[in-house]
Steps between C-alpha positions, in 0.01 A plus 500: 500500500581481872592814698800442725421551866735728696635400840443811713704354786797451270465858370547629857759232579316354801372155597130415480477492880666842537358727771349843433818654640719296264286601201513868588877484559554333162285761326693788656832354394391438140324838473821675599686306232257521208310827539527689166627810680791298637586224252651577159419153368271507192267240654470690830151636426355158413684328786380754755141465376521121533643526853227741601225280354632196690512699823142627459378139497723343763463787750120465498396191707180434299659544158798288608264221610321508163833497314630207708181304422427584136811678370460824306166374368361539851574873492233569239527800270806628679712203388754475217621855501179658621634595845509867602796680351631620838470361849431696816716811482595461866663162435710641215595804709587264783728299270717806430483704821431243775170658607146556388408793279389781726647319803529830682120542485257303713250470217141555608596537866548802725864604538681410822592773747852627561746357751598730787817539708517597867835581666521371857788561743552253786767451766780245487336300780161499322664364186659216698197407709219591260224747574157629402445855376189698422539703182283764336507609137279659229356262243246485217240260638164368380230769485251449783214656300508278191690204644775544243285466188532865406129515410230710666283320756267261318714507187770271367785497253402400146687309232724732304338560159833566329675171582199285589639426845834360378702793631700515178458620146636300206574659166581296190715627216604333178872469426702321236539214750127476566275644767668645811302551818578784742360475855471810720328587826150632451520880544144529630503248785882496548511122469232425760229397256233701689407867519302704752237720333354646824800543738493508879501857633743419782782343297394638157500156346844393627362256753755610761570792732797603712500424871742437784565133570631351825665159524688292754811357338685198638877540462664154515795434732831522316397757239790712381551851374364536144262203521135536400178350636236445227134530593296368209176686425580795728604740225274719287185342355457513125241725334143372475544189710852408393707286740725671753878515467746415776651708779877469543629599844867595454690457826786721620685380813666747737861385565594367845741702712755220546385196302557462126297268279583302185206280405427278799844558660561770763837651593624677813844654550631433853783716632737336752802631685837325483445362849150369423615327181810356672348391832145422385179643640122496473317782320141592417415506130181658355269270301152552355366297795682708764853496640681169528815413696789375287821336624827636362765233525856588607725580204219610270661652191407818313259423216363188669129426450266360763182354351171501690286250312132576449537862611475648152199593285222249419483335157197631310441173314612256770272539804682453828848530348728793588843621405790563741648798684872544429699680772812653340783554748692827482795526747561865580855625547530794743637818344618643833659322796555612855847457647381199698342337193819547301704352786277195517516445124878526508511242777269280293730531202811429707338197657436366150858557394425804287727804487312829527675796341385818662434809297265618232666336201262323264461132577741518794264463795290219639183702432597542137570130466164420659334733254673322214409158635138596548460656159 
């Protein structure tokens, strides 16, 4: 009697030349569909076992090579239903939750240090041009006595006897669906996989002590209020030789007295008299590079905008590029007139064919009409 050979590639629904990534992706998809805790189909248990068995072979390069060459016969005693009942727990966990079991734990490795934040205030001009600042802050840094190991001089950390250096403890319990594995961080070594039996007297086994750290920070030109500069590896070091976190320098920019900023664009409100707007003139306008003379053409209207190209803030991600400075024209109407000024305005109105009604009635005078016309 001949035993029918199974096609493990067909069980996972992949081609024979499928990559490791394709095989793992197919396993995740099928595991989500057929796991007995999820599927109500009566054949779910058998189907899930078959999928898992196929994955155990095809995810192992050596076993896959033997299967491709000799079929299931090349797998020896593990063939024809003799595969392990469950695959790596992490792969099954990954299929349902998109991450490895215990992903929050760096198994068998020292924990990383914390990130730090430093609040830095700079001027408007420094934000536009860029600057360098020296900062000082307290930080947990590597212990100078033990070099960060946490062990007394001449000693060293040893493999944790509770977890065997894995940094995690697995407990197995039997359920009606089979064996369930629970993975937790080792309570003795806190996930590091190593313990210090004879701790350093300076840091008491932590491998780090507090000190004041000084750094020079480069603030790029064009940075804006609320932006952060990340300095990798300048945060707190982890316990017992763990890698350092990052330092985030949070920037606050002091507002300019006359210039307003929106992204890379700057804005300045220019006040002009009626005569200046009507006759034209030349005025000095403040920019981040110093004052610049701007021509006001005759007949400039209220609300007009004069654009000074390249006088705005630099682009952070486009070196050499800058925004513009927008000069917003505001024509100012006088609230009080001398007798001579009123006389001249009346002559101006008469020369233009306008009738000026004297008095204080609303909307009756030339000044009121100018106010209306100018907003």
